[in-house]
TIROVO-468871 format. One record per residue: residue in one letter; x, y, z of N, C-alpha, C, O in turn; residue number from 1; chain. Coordinates in steps of 0.1 Angstrom, whole numbers, plus 2048, in hexadecimal, padded with zeros to 3 digits. Layout:
// residues N
REC:A:X:Y:Z:X:Y:Z:X:Y:Z:X:Y:Z:NUM:A .
...
END
This chain:
// residues 272
REC:X:CA9:483:4CE:C9E:47A:4CE:C93:47F:4D8:C97:484:4E3:1:A .
REC:X:C87:47E:4D4:C7C:483:4DC:C7B:479:4E8:C7A:46D:4E7:2:A .
REC:X:C7C:47F:4F4:C7B:477:500:C74:47F:50B:C76:48B:50D:3:A .
REC:X:C6B:478:512:C65:47D:51E:C70:47E:529:C78:475:52A:4:A .
REC:X:C70:488:531:C7A:48A:53B:C77:480:547:C6E:483:54E:5:A .
REC:X:C7F:476:548:C7C:46B:551:C7C:46F:55F:C74:46A:567:6:A .
REC:X:C86:478:563:C87:47B:571:C7B:481:577:C79:482:583:7:A .
REC:X:C72:487:56E:C66:48E:573:C59:485:572:C4F:48B:575:8:A .
REC:X:C5A:479:56E:C4E:471:56C:C46:46F:579:C3A:471:579:9:A .
REC:X:C4D:46C:583:C46:469:590:C3F:476:595:C33:475:599:10:A .
REC:X:C45:481:593:C3F:48E:597:C33:491:58F:C28:494:594:11:A .
REC:X:C34:48F:582:C29:492:579:C1E:489:57C:C12:48D:57C:12:A .
REC:X:C21:47C:57E:C16:472:580:C0E:475:58D:C02:474:58D:13:A .
REC:X:C15:47A:597:C0F:47D:5A4:C05:488:5A2:BFA:489:5A8:14:A .
REC:X:C09:492:599:C00:49D:597:BF4:499:58E:BE9:4A0:58F:15:A .
REC:X:BF6:48F:586:BEB:48B:57D:BE4:47F:580:BDE:479:578:16:A .
REC:X:BE5:47A:58D:BE0:46E:591:BD1:46D:58E:BCB:462:58C:17:A .
REC:X:BCA:478:58E:BBB:478:58D:BB7:476:57E:BAC:473:57B:18:A .
REC:X:BC1:477:575:BBE:476:567:BC1:468:562:BCB:466:55B:19:A .
REC:X:BB9:45F:566:BBB:451:562:BB5:44D:555:BB7:442:550:20:A .
REC:X:BAD:456:54F:BA6:452:543:BB0:452:537:BBB:458:538:21:A .
REC:X:BAC:44B:52D:BB4:44A:521:BAD:452:516:BA1:44E:513:22:A .
REC:X:BB3:45C:510:BAD:463:505:BB2:45E:4F8:BBE:45F:4F5:23:A .
REC:X:BAA:457:4F1:BAE:451:4E4:BB2:45C:4DA:BAD:467:4DB:24:A .
REC:X:BBA:459:4D0:BBD:462:4C5:BB1:464:4BD:BA7:45D:4BE:25:A .
REC:X:BB1:46E:4B4:BA5:470:4AB:BA2:463:4A4:BAA:45A:4A1:26:A .
REC:X:B95:462:4A0:B90:456:49A:B98:452:48E:B9A:45A:485:27:A .
REC:X:B9C:445:48E:BA5:441:483:B9E:441:476:B93:43D:474:28:A .
REC:X:BA5:446:46B:BA0:446:45E:BA4:439:456:B9E:435:44C:29:A .
REC:X:BAE:432:45B:BB3:426:455:BB7:41C:460:BB8:420:46C:30:A .
REC:X:BB8:40F:45C:BBB:405:466:BC9:407:46B:BCD:402:476:31:A .
REC:X:BD2:40D:463:BE0:410:467:BE2:41E:465:BE0:424:45A:32:A .
REC:X:BE8:425:46F:BE9:434:46E:BF7:437:46A:C01:432:46F:33:A .
REC:X:BF8:441:460:C05:446:45B:C06:454:45F:BFE:45D:45C:34:A .
REC:X:C11:457:466:C14:464:46B:C20:46A:464:C2B:464:464:35:A .
REC:X:C1E:474:45D:C29:47B:454:C31:484:45D:C2D:48E:461:36:A .
REC:X:C3E:47F:45F:C47:486:468:C4B:494:462:C52:494:458:37:A .
REC:X:C47:49F:468:C49:4AC:464:C44:4AE:455:C49:4B6:44D:38:A .
REC:X:C38:4A8:453:C33:4A8:445:C3B:49F:43C:C43:497:441:39:A .
REC:X:C38:49F:42F:C40:497:426:C4D:49F:423:C4E:4A6:419:40:A .
REC:X:C57:49E:42C:C63:4A6:42B:C6E:4A0:423:C79:4A5:422:41:A .
REC:X:C6B:495:41C:C74:490:412:C72:497:405:C7C:49A:3FE:42:A .
REC:X:C65:49A:402:C63:4A1:3F5:C63:4B0:3F7:C68:4B7:3EE:43:A .
REC:X:C5F:4B5:403:C5F:4C4:405:C66:4C6:413:C68:4BD:41A:44:A .
REC:X:C6A:4D3:415:C71:4D6:422:C68:4D2:42E:C5C:4D4:42D:45:A .
REC:X:C6E:4CE:439:C66:4CA:444:C5E:4D6:44A:C62:4E2:449:46:A .
REC:X:C53:4D3:450:C4A:4DC:457:C47:4E8:44E:C48:4F4:452:47:A .
REC:X:C43:4E5:441:C3D:4EF:438:C30:4EB:434:C2C:4E0:434:48:A .
REC:X:C28:4F5:430:C1A:4F2:42B:C1B:4E9:41F:C12:4E1:41D:49:A .
REC:X:C25:4EA:417:C26:4E2:40B:C28:4D3:40F:C23:4CA:409:50:A .
REC:X:C31:4D1:41A:C33:4C4:41F:C26:4BE:425:C24:4B2:423:51:A .
REC:X:C1F:4C6:42C:C12:4C1:432:C08:4BE:427:C01:4B4:428:52:A .
REC:X:C07:4C6:41D:BFE:4C4:412:C01:4B7:40A:BF8:4B0:406:53:A .
REC:X:C0E:4B4:409:C12:4A8:402:C0E:49C:40A:C0A:491:405:54:A .
REC:X:C0F:49D:418:C0B:492:420:BFC:48F:41F:BF7:484:41F:55:A .
REC:X:BF4:49A:41E:BE5:499:41B:BE3:492:40E:BDB:489:40D:56:A .
REC:X:BEA:496:404:BE8:491:3F6:BEB:482:3F6:BE4:47A:3EF:57:A .
REC:X:BF5:47D:3FE:BF9:46F:3FE:BF2:467:409:BF7:45C:40C:58:A .
REC:X:BE7:46C:40F:BDE:464:417:BE4:461:425:BE0:457:42B:59:A .
REC:X:BEE:469:42A:BF2:467:437:BE7:46B:441:BDE:472:43D:60:A .
REC:X:BE8:465:44D:BDD:468:457:BE0:474:460:BD7:47B:464:61:A .
REC:X:BED:476:462:BF1:482:46B:BFD:488:464:C05:482:45D:62:A .
REC:X:BFE:495:466:C0B:49C:465:C10:4A0:473:C09:4A4:47B:63:A .
REC:X:C1D:49D:475:C24:4A0:481:C2A:4AE:47F:C31:4B1:476:64:A .
REC:X:C26:4B7:488:C2B:4C5:488:C32:4C9:495:C2F:4C2:49F:65:A .
REC:X:C3A:4D3:495:C41:4D8:4A0:C3D:4E6:4A3:C3E:4EF:49B:66:A .
REC:X:C38:4E8:4AF:C32:4F5:4B2:C3B:4FD:4BC:C40:4F8:4C6:67:A .
REC:X:C3E:509:4B8:C46:513:4C0:C40:520:4C0:C37:523:4B8:68:A .
REC:X:C44:529:4C9:C3E:536:4CB:C48:541:4C7:C54:541:4CB:69:A .
REC:X:C44:54B:4C0:C4C:556:4BC:C4D:560:4C7:C46:55F:4D1:70:A .
REC:X:C56:56A:4C5:C57:575:4CF:C4A:57C:4D2:C48:580:4DD:71:A .
REC:X:C42:57E:4C8:C35:585:4CA:C29:57B:4CC:C1E:57F:4CA:72:A .
REC:X:C2C:56F:4D0:C21:566:4D4:C1A:55E:4CA:C10:558:4CC:73:A .
REC:X:C1F:55E:4BE:C19:556:4B3:C1F:548:4B3:C2A:546:4B6:74:A .
REC:X:C16:53F:4AE:C1B:531:4AD:C1F:52D:49F:C18:530:495:75:A .
REC:X:C2B:527:49E:C30:523:491:C35:515:492:C37:510:49D:76:A .
REC:X:C37:50F:486:C3D:501:486:C4C:501:482:C4F:505:477:77:A .
REC:X:C54:4FD:48C:C62:4FC:489:C68:4F2:493:C66:4F3:49F:78:A .
REC:X:C6F:4E8:48E:C74:4DE:497:C7E:4E3:4A0:C7E:4E0:4AC:79:A .
REC:X:C88:4EA:49B:C93:4EF:4A4:C8F:4FB:4AB:C86:502:4A8:80:A .
REC:X:C97:4FE:4B6:C94:50A:4BE:C99:516:4B6:C94:521:4B9:81:A .
REC:X:CA2:514:4AD:CA6:520:4A5:CA2:51E:496:C9E:513:492:82:A .
REC:X:CA3:529:48F:CA0:528:480:CAC:525:478:CAB:525:46C:83:A .
REC:X:CB7:523:47E:CC4:522:477:CC5:517:46D:CC9:519:462:84:A .
REC:X:CC1:50B:471:CC2:500:468:CB9:500:45C:CBD:4FD:451:85:A .
REC:X:CAD:505:45D:CA3:504:453:CA1:511:44B:C9A:510:441:86:A .
REC:X:CA7:51C:44F:CA5:528:447:CB3:52F:446:CBD:52B:44B:87:A .
REC:X:CB3:53A:43F:CBF:543:43D:CC0:54C:449:CCB:553:44B:88:A .
REC:X:CB7:54C:453:CB7:554:45E:CBF:54E:46A:CC3:543:469:89:A .
REC:X:CC0:556:474:CC7:550:481:CBE:555:48D:CB7:55F:48C:90:A .
REC:X:CC0:54E:498:CB9:552:4A4:CAF:548:4A9:CAA:53F:4A1:91:A .
REC:X:CAB:54A:4B5:CA0:541:4BB:C93:545:4B6:C90:551:4B4:92:A .
REC:X:C8A:53C:4B4:C7C:53F:4B0:C76:548:4BA:C6F:551:4B7:93:A .
REC:X:C78:545:4C7:C72:54D:4D2:C77:55C:4D2:C71:564:4D9:94:A .
REC:X:C82:55E:4CB:C88:56C:4CB:C84:574:4BE:C89:57F:4BD:95:A .
REC:X:C7D:56D:4B5:C7A:574:4A9:C6B:576:4A8:C63:56E:4AD:96:A .
REC:X:C67:581:4A2:C58:584:4A0:C53:57B:494:C5B:576:48C:97:A .
REC:X:C46:57A:494:C40:573:489:C43:57A:47B:C47:573:472:98:A .
REC:X:C43:587:47B:C47:58F:46F:C55:58B:46A:C57:58A:45E:99:A .
REC:X:C5E:58A:474:C6C:587:470:C6D:578:46B:C74:576:461:100:A .
REC:X:C65:56F:471:C66:561:46D:C5F:560:45F:C64:558:457:101:A .
REC:X:C55:567:45D:C4E:566:450:C56:56B:444:C53:568:439:102:A .
REC:X:C60:572:447:C69:577:43C:C74:56C:438:C7A:56D:42E:103:A .
REC:X:C75:562:440:C7F:558:43E:C7B:54E:433:C6F:54B:431:104:A .
REC:X:C85:548:42D:C82:53D:423:C87:530:429:C92:52E:42E:105:A .
REC:X:C7E:526:429:C81:519:42E:C89:511:423:C85:511:417:106:A .
REC:X:C95:50C:427:C9E:506:41D:C98:4F8:418:C93:4F1:420:107:A .
REC:X:C9B:4F6:40C:C98:4E9:406:CA5:4E1:405:CB0:4E6:403:108:A .
REC:X:CA4:4D4:407:CB0:4CB:406:CB4:4C9:3F7:CBF:4C5:3F4:109:A .
REC:X:CAB:4CD:3EE:CAD:4CC:3E0:CB3:4D9:3DB:CAC:4E3:3DB:110:A .
REC:X:CC0:4D9:3D7:CC7:4E5:3D4:CC1:4EC:3C7:CC3:4F7:3C4:111:A .
REC:X:CB9:4E4:3BF:CB3:4E9:3B3:CA5:4EE:3B5:C9F:4F4:3AC:112:A .
REC:X:CA0:4EC:3C1:C92:4F1:3C4:C92:500:3C6:C99:505:3CF:113:A .
REC:X:C8B:507:3BD:C8A:515:3BE:C7D:51A:3C4:C7A:527:3C4:114:A .
REC:X:C75:512:3C9:C68:516:3CF:C6B:51D:3DC:C75:51B:3E2:115:A .
REC:X:C61:525:3E0:C62:52D:3EC:C5A:526:3F7:C4E:525:3F6:116:A .
REC:X:C61:523:402:C5A:51C:40D:C5B:525:41A:C66:52C:41C:117:A .
REC:X:C51:526:421:C50:52F:42D:C4E:526:43A:C49:51B:439:118:A .
REC:X:C51:52C:445:C4E:526:452:C3F:528:454:C3A:533:455:119:A .
REC:X:C37:51D:456:C28:51F:457:C24:522:466:C2B:51E:46F:120:A .
REC:X:C19:52A:467:C13:52C:474:C0A:520:477:C06:519:46F:121:A .
REC:X:C07:51F:484:BFE:515:489:BF0:517:482:BEA:50D:47F:122:A .
REC:X:BEC:523:481:BDF:526:47B:BDF:521:46C:BD5:51C:468:123:A .
REC:X:BEA:524:465:BEA:51F:457:BE9:510:456:BE3:50A:44D:124:A .
REC:X:BF0:509:460:BF0:4FA:460:BE2:4F5:463:BDD:4EC:45C:125:A .
REC:X:BDB:4FB:46C:BCE:4F7:470:BC4:4F9:464:BBC:4F0:461:126:A .
REC:X:BC5:504:45D:BBD:507:452:BBF:4FD:447:BB6:4F9:440:127:A .
REC:X:BCC:4F9:445:BCF:4EF:43A:BCA:4E1:43E:BC4:4DB:435:128:A .
REC:X:BCB:4DD:44A:BC9:4D0:44E:BBB:4CC:452:BB7:4C1:452:129:A .
REC:X:BB3:4D6:456:BA6:4D3:45B:B9E:4CA:452:B9C:4CD:446:130:A .
REC:X:B99:4BF:458:B90:4B5:451:B97:4AE:446:B91:4A7:43F:131:A .
REC:X:BA4:4B0:444:BAC:4A9:43A:BB6:49F:440:BB8:494:43A:132:A .
REC:X:BBC:4A3:44B:BC6:49B:451:BC7:49F:460:BC6:4AA:463:133:A .
REC:X:BCA:495:468:BCC:498:476:BDA:49E:479:BE3:49D:470:134:A .
REC:X:BDC:4A5:484:BE8:4AB:488:BEE:4A5:495:BE7:4A4:49F:135:A .
REC:X:BFB:4A1:494:C02:49C:49F:C0B:4A8:4A3:C15:4AB:49C:136:A .
REC:X:C08:4AE:4AE:C0F:4BA:4B3:C1B:4B6:4BC:C19:4B1:4C7:137:A .
REC:X:C27:4B8:4B7:C33:4B6:4BF:C35:4C3:4C6:C39:4CD:4C1:138:A .
REC:X:C31:4C3:4D3:C2F:4D0:4DA:C3C:4D5:4E0:C40:4D1:4EB:139:A .
REC:X:C43:4DD:4D9:C50:4E2:4DC:C4F:4ED:4E7:C55:4EC:4F2:140:A .
REC:X:C49:4F9:4E3:C49:504:4EC:C3D:50D:4E9:C3E:515:4DF:141:A .
REC:X:C33:50C:4F1:C27:514:4EE:C1E:514:4FB:C1F:50B:503:142:A .
REC:X:C16:51E:4FC:C0C:51F:507:C00:516:503:BFA:517:4F9:143:A .
REC:X:BFD:50D:50C:BF2:503:509:BE5:50A:507:BDE:506:4FE:144:A .
REC:X:BE2:514:50F:BD5:51B:50E:BD4:521:500:BC9:521:4FA:145:A .
REC:X:BDF:527:4FB:BDF:52E:4EE:BDD:524:4E3:BD5:526:4DA:146:A .
REC:X:BE4:519:4E4:BE3:50E:4D9:BD5:508:4D9:BD0:506:4CF:147:A .
REC:X:BD0:505:4E5:BC3:4FE:4E6:BB8:508:4E1:BAF:503:4DA:148:A .
REC:X:BB9:514:4E4:BAF:51E:4E0:BAF:51F:4D0:BA5:520:4CA:149:A .
REC:X:BBB:51E:4CA:BBC:51E:4BC:BB6:511:4B6:BAF:512:4AB:150:A .
REC:X:BB8:506:4BC:BB2:4FA:4B7:BA3:4FB:4B7:B9C:4F7:4AE:151:A .
REC:X:B9E:500:4C2:B8F:502:4C3:B8A:50C:4B8:B7F:50A:4B3:152:A .
REC:X:B91:516:4B6:B8D:521:4AD:B8C:51A:49F:B83:51E:497:153:A .
REC:X:B95:511:49B:B94:50B:48E:B8C:4FE:48E:B8C:4F7:484:154:A .
REC:X:B86:4FA:499:B7F:4EE:49A:B87:4E1:499:B83:4D7:493:155:A .
REC:X:B94:4E2:49E:B9D:4D7:49C:BA1:4D0:4A8:BA9:4C7:4A8:156:A .
REC:X:B9A:4D3:4B4:B9E:4CD:4C0:B9C:4BE:4C1:BA2:4B7:4C9:157:A .
REC:X:B94:4B8:4B8:B92:4AA:4B7:B9A:4A3:4AC:B98:498:4A8:158:A .
REC:X:BA3:4AB:4A5:BAA:4A6:49A:BB9:4A7:49C:BC1:4A7:493:159:A .
REC:X:BBD:4A7:4A9:BCB:4A7:4AC:BCF:49E:4B8:BC6:49A:4BF:160:A .
REC:X:BDB:49B:4B9:BE1:496:4C6:BED:49E:4C9:BF3:4A5:4C0:161:A .
REC:X:BF2:49D:4D5:BFD:4A5:4D9:C08:49C:4DF:C06:494:4E8:162:A .
REC:X:C14:49E:4D9:C20:497:4DE:C26:4A0:4E9:C29:4AB:4E7:163:A .
REC:X:C29:49A:4F5:C2E:4A1:500:C3D:4A0:502:C43:495:501:164:A .
REC:X:C44:4AB:503:C52:4AB:504:C57:4AD:512:C63:4AB:515:165:A .
REC:X:C4F:4B2:51B:C53:4B3:529:C47:4B2:533:C3C:4B4:52E:166:A .
REC:X:C4A:4AF:53F:C3F:4AD:549:C35:4B8:54A:C29:4B6:54C:167:A .
REC:X:C3A:4C5:54A:C32:4D0:54C:C27:4D1:541:C1C:4D5:543:168:A .
REC:X:C2B:4CE:534:C22:4CE:529:C16:4C4:52C:C0B:4C7:529:169:A .
REC:X:C1A:4B8:531:C10:4AE:534:C06:4B4:53F:BFA:4B3:53D:170:A .
REC:X:C0B:4BA:549:C03:4C0:553:BFA:4CB:54E:BEE:4CC:550:171:A .
REC:X:C00:4D4:545:BF8:4DF:540:BED:4DA:536:BE2:4DF:537:172:A .
REC:X:BF0:4D0:52E:BE5:4CB:525:BDA:4C4:52C:BCE:4C6:529:173:A .
REC:X:BDE:4BD:537:BD3:4B6:53F:BCA:4C0:546:BBE:4BE:548:174:A .
REC:X:BD0:4CC:549:BC8:4D6:550:BBF:4DE:546:BB4:4E0:549:175:A .
REC:X:BC5:4E2:53B:BBE:4EA:532:BB4:4E2:529:BA9:4E7:526:176:A .
REC:X:BB8:4D6:525:BB0:4CE:51B:BB1:4C0:520:BB9:4B8:519:177:A .
REC:X:BAA:4BC:52A:BAC:4AE:530:BA8:4A3:526:BAC:497:529:178:A .
REC:X:BA1:4A6:51C:B9D:49C:512:BA7:49A:507:BA5:492:4FE:179:A .
REC:X:BB1:4A2:506:BBB:4A2:4FB:BC3:495:4FC:BC9:492:507:180:A .
REC:X:BC4:48D:4F1:BCD:482:4F1:BDC:486:4F2:BE0:48D:4E9:181:A .
REC:X:BE3:481:4FC:BF1:485:4FE:BFA:479:4FB:BF7:46E:500:182:A .
REC:X:C05:47B:4F4:C0E:470:4F0:C1C:473:4F7:C20:47E:4F8:183:A .
REC:X:C22:468:4FC:C2F:469:502:C38:45E:4FC:C33:454:4F8:184:A .
REC:X:C45:460:4FD:C4E:456:4F9:C50:44B:504:C50:44E:50F:185:A .
REC:X:C52:43F:4FF:C56:435:508:C64:437:50D:C6D:438:505:186:A .
REC:X:C66:437:51B:C74:43A:520:C7D:42E:51C:C79:423:51A:187:A .
REC:X:C8A:431:51B:C94:427:517:C95:41C:521:C9A:411:51D:188:A .
REC:X:C92:41E:52D:C94:414:537:C88:40A:538:C88:401:540:189:A .
REC:X:C7E:40C:530:C72:403:530:C75:3F9:525:C76:3FC:519:190:A .
REC:X:C77:3EC:529:C7B:3E2:520:C72:3D6:51F:C74:3CD:516:191:A .
REC:X:C67:3D6:528:C5F:3CA:528:C51:3CD:52C:C4E:3D9:52E:192:A .
REC:X:C48:3C3:52D:C3A:3C5:530:C38:3CC:53D:C30:3D5:53F:193:A .
REC:X:C3F:3C7:547:C3E:3CD:555:C42:3DB:555:C3B:3E4:55B:194:A .
REC:X:C4D:3DF:54D:C51:3EC:54D:C47:3F5:546:C45:401:54B:195:A .
REC:X:C41:3F1:53B:C37:3F9:534:C2B:3FB:53C:C24:406:53C:196:A .
REC:X:C26:3F1:543:C1B:3F2:54C:C1D:3FC:557:C15:405:55A:197:A .
REC:X:C29:3FB:55D:C2C:405:568:C2D:413:563:C28:41C:569:198:A .
REC:X:C33:415:557:C34:422:551:C26:428:54E:C23:433:552:199:A .
REC:X:C1D:420:548:C10:425:545:C08:428:552:C01:432:552:200:A .
REC:X:C09:420:55C:C02:422:569:C07:42F:56F:BFF:436:575:201:A .
REC:X:C14:432:56E:C19:43F:574:C15:44B:56C:C10:455:572:202:A .
REC:X:C18:44B:55F:C17:457:557:C09:459:552:C04:465:550:203:A .
REC:X:C02:44E:54F:BF4:44F:549:BF3:457:53C:BEB:460:53B:204:A .
REC:X:BFC:453:532:BFB:459:525:BEF:453:51E:BE8:44A:522:205:A .
REC:X:BEC:459:512:BE2:453:50A:BE7:44C:4FE:BE1:442:4F9:206:A .
REC:X:BF3:450:4F9:BF9:44A:4ED:C08:448:4F0:C0E:451:4F7:207:A .
REC:X:C0E:43E:4EB:C1C:43C:4ED:C24:43D:4E0:C20:439:4D5:208:A .
REC:X:C2F:444:4E1:C39:446:4D6:C46:43F:4DA:C46:436:4E2:209:A .
REC:X:C51:443:4D4:C5E:43D:4D6:C62:436:4C9:C5B:436:4BF:210:A .
REC:X:C6E:430:4CA:C73:429:4BE:C6D:41B:4BD:C6A:415:4C7:211:A .
REC:X:C6A:417:4B0:C63:40B:4AE:C6A:3FF:4B3:C64:3F5:4B7:212:A .
REC:X:C77:3FF:4B3:C7F:3F4:4B8:C7F:3F2:4C7:C82:3E7:4CC:213:A .
REC:X:C7A:3FC:4CE:C7A:3FB:4DD:C6E:3F2:4E2:C6E:3EE:4ED:214:A .
REC:X:C65:3EF:4D9:C59:3E7:4DD:C5B:3D9:4D9:C60:3D5:4CE:215:A .
REC:X:C55:3D0:4E1:C53:3C2:4DE:C44:3C0:4DB:C3C:3C9:4DF:216:A .
REC:X:C41:3B6:4D4:C32:3B3:4D2:C2A:3B3:4DF:C1F:3B7:4E0:217:A .
REC:X:C30:3AD:4E9:C29:3AC:4F6:C27:3BA:4FC:C1D:3BC:502:218:A .
REC:X:C31:3C2:4FB:C2F:3D0:500:C24:3D8:4F9:C1C:3DF:4FF:219:A .
REC:X:C24:3D6:4EC:C19:3DD:4E4:C0C:3D7:4E8:C02:3DF:4EA:220:A .
REC:X:C0B:3CA:4EA:BFE:3C4:4EE:BFA:3C9:4FC:BEE:3CB:4FE:221:A .
REC:X:C04:3CA:505:C01:3CE:512:BFB:3DD:512:BF2:3E0:519:222:A .
REC:X:C02:3E6:50B:BFD:3F3:50A:BEF:3F4:504:BE6:3FB:509:223:A .
REC:X:BEC:3EC:4FA:BDF:3EC:4F4:BD4:3E7:4FE:BC9:3EC:4FF:224:A .
REC:X:BD8:3DD:506:BCF:3D8:510:BCC:3E2:51B:BC1:3E1:521:225:A .
REC:X:BD5:3EC:51D:BD2:3F6:526:BCB:402:520:BCA:40D:526:226:A .
REC:X:BC7:401:513:BC0:40B:50C:BC8:415:505:BC3:41F:500:227:A .
REC:X:BD5:413:503:BDE:41D:4FC:BE1:419:4EE:BE1:40D:4EA:228:A .
REC:X:BE2:423:4E6:BE7:422:4D8:BF6:423:4D8:BFC:42B:4DF:229:A .
REC:X:BFD:41B:4D0:C0B:41B:4CF:C0F:41F:4C0:C0D:417:4B7:230:A .
REC:X:C14:42B:4BE:C18:430:4B1:C27:434:4B1:C29:440:4B3:231:A .
REC:X:C30:42C:4B0:C3E:430:4B1:C44:436:4A5:C3E:437:49A:232:A .
REC:X:C51:43B:4A6:C58:440:49B:C60:436:494:C66:42D:49A:233:A .
REC:X:C5F:436:487:C67:42D:47F:C6F:435:474:C76:42F:46C:234:A .
REC:X:C6E:442:475:C74:44A:46A:C83:449:469:C8A:44A:472:235:A .
REC:X:C87:447:45C:C95:447:459:C96:446:44A:C8C:444:443:236:A .
REC:X:CA2:448:444:CA4:447:436:CA0:43A:430:C9A:439:425:237:A .
REC:X:CA3:42F:438:CA1:421:433:C97:41A:43B:C97:40E:43C:238:A .
REC:X:C8D:421:440:C83:41B:448:C7B:410:442:C76:407:449:239:A .
REC:X:C79:411:435:C70:407:42E:C75:3F8:431:C6D:3EF:431:240:A .
REC:X:C82:3F6:433:C87:3E9:436:C82:3E4:443:C83:3D8:446:241:A .
REC:X:C7C:3ED:44C:C78:3E9:459:C68:3E8:45A:C63:3E3:465:242:A .
REC:X:C61:3EB:450:C53:3EC:451:C4C:3DE:454:C43:3DD:45C:243:A .
REC:X:C51:3D4:44D:C4B:3C7:44F:C4D:3C2:45E:C44:3BD:464:244:A .
REC:X:C59:3C4:463:C5C:3C0:471:C54:3C8:47B:C4F:3C3:485:245:A .
REC:X:C52:3D5:478:C4A:3DE:481:C3B:3D9:481:C35:3D9:48C:246:A .
REC:X:C36:3D4:476:C28:3CF:476:C27:3C3:47F:C1C:3C1:485:247:A .
REC:X:C31:3BA:480:C30:3AE:488:C2F:3B2:497:C2C:3A9:49F:248:A .
REC:X:C33:3BE:49B:C32:3C2:4A9:C24:3C6:4AD:C22:3C8:4B9:249:A .
REC:X:C1B:3C8:4A4:C0E:3CB:4A8:C0A:3DA:4A8:C00:3DE:4AD:250:A .
REC:X:C13:3E2:4A2:C10:3F1:4A2:C04:3F3:498:C02:3EB:48F:251:A .
REC:X:BFD:3FD:49B:BF2:402:492:BF5:40F:48C:BEC:415:486:252:A .
REC:X:C01:414:48D:C05:421:487:C14:423:489:C1A:41D:492:253:A .
REC:X:C19:42B:480:C28:42E:480:C2A:43D:47C:C23:442:473:254:A .
REC:X:C34:443:482:C38:450:47D:C44:44E:473:C4D:447:476:255:A .
REC:X:C42:454:467:C4B:450:45C:C51:45D:455:C4A:467:455:256:A .
REC:X:C5C:45B:44F:C62:465:446:C5D:463:438:C60:46C:42F:257:A .
REC:X:C56:458:435:C52:455:427:C44:451:427:C40:446:424:258:A .
REC:X:C3B:45B:429:C2D:457:42B:C26:452:41E:C1F:448:41F:259:A .
REC:X:C2A:457:412:C24:452:406:C28:443:404:C1F:43B:400:260:A .
REC:X:C34:440:406:C39:432:404:C33:429:40E:C30:41D:40B:261:A .
REC:X:C32:42E:41B:C2C:425:425:C1D:422:422:C19:417:424:262:A .
REC:X:C16:42C:41D:C08:42A:41A:C07:41F:40F:BFF:416:40F:263:A .
REC:X:C10:420:405:C10:416:3FA:C13:408:3FF:C0D:3FE:3FB:264:A .
REC:X:C1D:408:408:C20:3FB:40E:C14:3F5:416:C12:3E9:415:265:A .
REC:X:C0E:3FD:41E:C02:3F8:426:BF7:3F4:41D:BF0:3EA:41F:266:A .
REC:X:BF5:3FB:412:BEB:3F6:408:BEE:3E9:402:BE5:3E1:400:267:A .
REC:X:BFB:3E6:400:BFF:3D9:3FA:BFC:3CE:404:BFB:3C2:401:268:A .
REC:X:BFC:3D2:411:BFA:3C8:41C:BEB:3C7:420:BE7:3BF:429:269:A .
REC:X:BE2:3CF:419:BD4:3CF:41C:BD1:3D6:429:BC7:3D3:430:270:A .
REC:X:BDA:3DF:42D:BD8:3E6:43A:BD3:3F5:438:BD3:3FC:442:271:A .
REC:X:BD0:3F8:42C:BCA:406:42A:BBE:405:421:BB8:40F:41D:272:A .
END
């Protein structure tokens, strides 16, 4: 599970105390935001251009992608640190060149699917998504300066948000791109309004993630009052049974494994 490393929060906050501003996410296209977890990975393999294109087709607001760096410094999207689970290859992404990764086939969960899927580069994702869908970057392993330069090259720096996996990433993004909206997970020890206020005051994130069940309506309202957006994870095989309850908590967005179905549900509620 994605988690901010709690033991380093105080250290991180002390370094970032001057960054008290809140950077909002890109301008909302709908009253309720739908984030496609690793693209539409129920229909297509996760983190593929096909999965991202399907999310665009079905009117999701964001695709969530995972960024890692190859041996020769190229950025690609792969959730795991290795290529073992998703391809016929083996080894760490960081130990393989882009040419080696481009030869691999991304596995489909459908045994009858004979289509060829490849590991996409960050550049390919930017080209596909620009002006069509926003990008939620789960920042696994990459140089911030390189990634931000690429965003500017494609004119996408205002069409993304960045999910932070460790304190150094937070520090690096604030230094290189102080206006970038940064998302962190709610720590497991934050259980009430006082806890969420203290956490926000220390860390100064722009957007909050975490599991949807971790929040109470009062906590969501408190975060909003402090200027933060709360878009938690609800993704699971049977998540649809939880959508109504999630709405009662006051969220304005969710990360989902079923973006097309969630969009249809929201439309039925008059929220899209």
